[in-house]
C-alpha positions as CSV (number, residue, x, y, z in Angstrom):
1,M,-89.5,-34.8,-41.8
2,A,-88.0,-31.5,-42.7
3,R,-86.0,-29.8,-40.0
4,S,-86.9,-26.3,-39.0
5,A,-84.5,-23.4,-38.6
6,S,-84.5,-24.0,-34.9
7,S,-83.1,-27.5,-35.2
8,R,-80.6,-27.0,-38.0
9,I,-78.8,-23.7,-38.6
10,S,-77.1,-23.2,-42.0
11,Q,-74.0,-21.2,-42.5
12,A,-74.4,-17.6,-43.5
13,L,-73.9,-16.6,-47.2
14,P,-70.4,-15.5,-48.1
15,Y,-69.3,-11.9,-48.1
16,S,-69.4,-11.4,-51.8
17,T,-73.0,-12.6,-52.0
18,Q,-74.0,-10.4,-49.1
19,V,-72.6,-7.4,-50.9
20,E,-74.5,-8.3,-54.1
21,I,-77.8,-8.9,-52.2
22,F,-77.7,-5.6,-50.3
23,S,-76.5,-3.7,-53.3
24,R,-79.6,-4.8,-55.1
25,F,-81.8,-3.8,-52.1
26,R,-80.1,-0.4,-52.0
27,E,-80.6,0.1,-55.7
28,A,-84.3,-0.7,-55.5
29,N,-84.8,1.4,-52.3
30,P,-81.9,3.7,-51.5
31,A,-83.5,5.2,-48.3
32,P,-85.8,2.7,-46.6
33,V,-87.7,3.8,-43.5
34,T,-90.1,2.3,-41.0
35,E,-93.8,2.2,-42.1
36,L,-94.9,3.4,-38.7
37,E,-95.8,7.1,-38.8
38,Y,-94.3,9.3,-36.1
39,V,-93.2,12.9,-35.3
40,N,-90.2,12.5,-33.1
41,A,-88.3,10.0,-31.0
42,F,-91.0,9.8,-28.3
43,T,-93.9,9.2,-30.8
44,L,-91.8,6.5,-32.5
45,L,-91.2,4.9,-29.2
46,V,-94.9,4.9,-28.5
47,A,-95.8,3.7,-31.9
48,V,-93.4,0.7,-31.8
49,A,-94.6,-0.2,-28.3
50,L,-98.2,-0.2,-29.6
51,S,-97.2,-2.3,-32.6
52,A,-96.7,-5.6,-30.7
53,Q,-99.2,-8.1,-32.1
54,A,-100.6,-5.4,-34.3
55,T,-100.0,-4.2,-37.9
56,D,-98.3,-0.9,-38.8
57,V,-101.4,0.1,-40.7
58,G,-103.5,-0.5,-37.6
59,V,-101.2,1.5,-35.4
60,N,-101.0,4.4,-37.8
61,K,-104.8,4.6,-37.9
62,A,-104.9,4.7,-34.1
63,T,-102.1,7.2,-33.7
64,K,-103.0,9.6,-36.5
65,N,-105.1,11.9,-34.4
66,L,-103.2,11.1,-31.2
67,F,-99.9,12.4,-32.5
68,R,-101.5,15.6,-33.7
69,R,-102.1,16.5,-30.1
70,V,-99.6,14.5,-28.1
71,T,-95.8,14.6,-29.0
72,T,-94.1,14.7,-25.6
73,P,-94.2,12.5,-22.5
74,Q,-95.6,15.4,-20.4
75,Q,-98.5,15.8,-22.9
76,M,-99.1,12.1,-22.7
77,L,-99.4,12.2,-18.9
78,E,-101.8,15.1,-19.2
79,L,-103.9,13.1,-21.6
80,G,-104.2,10.3,-19.1
81,V,-104.7,6.6,-19.3
82,E,-108.5,6.7,-19.9
83,A,-108.3,9.0,-22.8
84,L,-105.3,7.2,-24.3
85,T,-107.2,3.9,-23.9
86,E,-110.0,5.3,-25.9
87,E,-107.7,6.6,-28.6
88,I,-106.0,3.2,-29.2
89,K,-108.9,0.8,-28.6
90,T,-108.7,-0.6,-32.1
91,I,-105.3,-2.1,-31.4
92,G,-104.9,-5.5,-29.7
93,L,-104.1,-5.5,-26.0
94,F,-104.9,-1.8,-26.0
95,R,-105.7,-1.5,-22.2
96,Q,-102.3,-2.9,-21.2
97,K,-100.5,-0.9,-23.8
98,A,-102.1,2.3,-22.7
99,K,-101.0,1.6,-19.1
100,N,-97.4,0.9,-20.4
101,V,-97.3,4.1,-22.4
102,I,-98.4,6.2,-19.5
103,A,-95.9,4.5,-17.2
104,L,-93.0,4.9,-19.7
105,S,-94.0,8.6,-20.1
106,K,-93.9,9.1,-16.4
107,R,-90.5,7.4,-16.2
108,L,-89.2,9.6,-19.1
109,V,-90.4,12.8,-17.3
110,E,-89.0,11.8,-13.9
111,E,-85.7,10.2,-14.9
112,Y,-84.8,11.6,-18.3
113,G,-86.0,15.1,-18.3
114,G,-88.8,14.3,-20.8
115,E,-86.2,13.1,-23.4
116,V,-85.9,9.6,-24.9
117,P,-82.6,8.1,-23.8
118,Q,-80.1,7.2,-26.4
119,S,-79.0,3.8,-25.1
120,R,-80.5,0.4,-25.4
121,A,-80.0,-0.4,-21.8
122,A,-81.9,2.7,-20.7
123,L,-84.7,2.2,-23.2
124,M,-85.2,-1.3,-22.1
125,T,-85.9,-0.2,-18.5
126,L,-89.1,1.5,-19.7
127,P,-92.4,-0.3,-19.3
128,G,-93.4,-2.2,-22.4
129,V,-90.1,-1.7,-24.2
130,G,-88.1,-4.7,-25.2
131,R,-84.9,-5.1,-27.2
132,K,-86.7,-4.9,-30.6
133,T,-88.5,-1.7,-29.7
134,A,-85.3,-0.1,-28.4
135,N,-83.4,-1.1,-31.6
136,V,-86.1,0.5,-33.8
137,V,-85.8,3.8,-31.9
138,L,-82.0,3.7,-31.9
139,N,-81.9,3.1,-35.6
140,S,-84.6,5.3,-36.9
141,T,-84.2,8.4,-34.7
142,F,-80.6,8.3,-33.5
143,N,-79.0,6.8,-36.6
144,F,-77.4,3.9,-34.8
145,P,-77.1,0.7,-36.9
146,A,-79.2,-1.4,-34.4
147,Q,-81.0,-4.4,-35.9
148,A,-84.6,-4.8,-34.8
149,V,-85.4,-8.4,-35.6
150,D,-89.0,-9.3,-36.0
151,T,-90.8,-12.4,-37.4
152,H,-90.2,-11.1,-41.0
153,I,-86.4,-10.7,-40.5
154,F,-86.2,-14.0,-38.6
155,R,-87.8,-15.8,-41.5
156,V,-85.9,-14.0,-44.2
157,G,-82.6,-14.3,-42.4
158,N,-82.9,-18.1,-42.1
159,R,-84.6,-18.7,-45.5
160,T,-82.1,-16.8,-47.5
161,R,-79.1,-17.5,-45.2
162,I,-78.4,-13.8,-45.0
163,A,-78.4,-14.1,-41.2
164,P,-79.3,-17.6,-40.0
165,G,-80.0,-18.1,-36.3
166,R,-82.0,-20.2,-33.8
167,D,-83.8,-17.2,-32.3
168,V,-84.2,-13.5,-32.8
169,D,-81.1,-12.7,-30.7
170,A,-79.0,-15.1,-32.8
171,V,-80.3,-13.5,-36.0
172,E,-79.5,-10.1,-34.7
173,R,-75.9,-11.2,-34.0
174,A,-75.7,-12.9,-37.4
175,I,-76.7,-9.6,-39.2
176,E,-74.0,-7.7,-37.2
177,D,-71.4,-10.4,-38.0
178,N,-72.2,-11.1,-41.7
179,V,-73.8,-8.0,-43.3
180,P,-71.2,-5.6,-44.6
181,V,-70.9,-2.5,-42.5
182,M,-71.9,-0.2,-45.4
183,F,-75.4,-1.7,-45.3
184,Q,-75.9,-2.1,-41.6
185,Q,-77.8,1.2,-41.0
186,N,-80.6,0.3,-43.4
187,C,-80.4,-3.5,-43.2
188,H,-83.3,-4.2,-41.0
189,H,-85.6,-2.0,-43.0
190,W,-84.7,-3.8,-46.2
191,L,-85.2,-7.2,-44.7
192,I,-88.6,-6.3,-43.1
193,L,-89.9,-4.9,-46.3
194,H,-88.6,-7.9,-48.2
195,G,-90.3,-10.3,-45.8
196,R,-93.5,-8.3,-45.7
197,Y,-94.0,-7.9,-49.4
198,V,-91.9,-10.5,-51.2
199,C,-90.5,-13.3,-49.1
200,Q,-93.8,-13.9,-47.4
201,A,-94.3,-16.7,-44.9
202,R,-96.9,-19.0,-46.5
203,R,-96.0,-18.4,-50.2
204,P,-92.9,-16.4,-51.0
205,R,-93.2,-14.4,-54.2
206,C,-90.0,-15.8,-55.7
207,M,-90.9,-14.7,-59.3
208,I,-90.6,-11.0,-58.3
209,C,-87.7,-11.4,-55.9
210,P,-84.7,-9.3,-56.8
211,I,-82.3,-11.8,-55.2
212,Q,-83.9,-15.0,-56.5
213,D,-80.7,-16.1,-58.3
214,L,-78.7,-15.6,-55.1
215,C,-81.1,-17.2,-52.6
216,P,-80.4,-20.8,-51.6
217,Y,-84.0,-21.5,-50.6
218,E,-84.9,-24.8,-52.3
219,E,-88.8,-24.6,-52.3
220,K,-89.0,-21.6,-54.6
221,T,-92.5,-20.7,-56.0
222,E,-93.4,-19.9,-59.6
């Protein structure tokens, strides 16, 4: 029986290979960004919080009209939980997410002057905000090279050995330890996009993969 990534962790790719891999990613997409649509740090925070167990496309559809009218925590409180629930009802777990967004908006107004705090620890005290959400906000709005590891990055990190690890926290550390500093800011964007569109879960699209010759994955597809 084949062992999973959780039972046998391989060694990360060597430095020279990491440089070549991310040089290719950068050449193909010099300025990658999140596919979530947002206006500012607060709307990105809300969008990422809503994206749990939902697609970026689905979140964008639900927030398109919302973010035209609501761009601050105070405006979100004025909108209220019932109206917010109605706005995002197409997203999974929408009722709980609406409660969390109102609660985090209240916390931002009362404790942070209506501003999104610029530290992971502070962000993670907000209702519905975990480490991944905090890292997305830190990276995309505050230009801190935080690594927001989702299922795509976890899969790609282990399959390619760019950043192998038993869980998302271990993969996050592996990225920080092994990916050259010059690529850290955009690293998680490149890996998410690569996992979403090329190195897919059920059948990776190896024939169009820009790093196929550098990838140690044995079960390559044709």
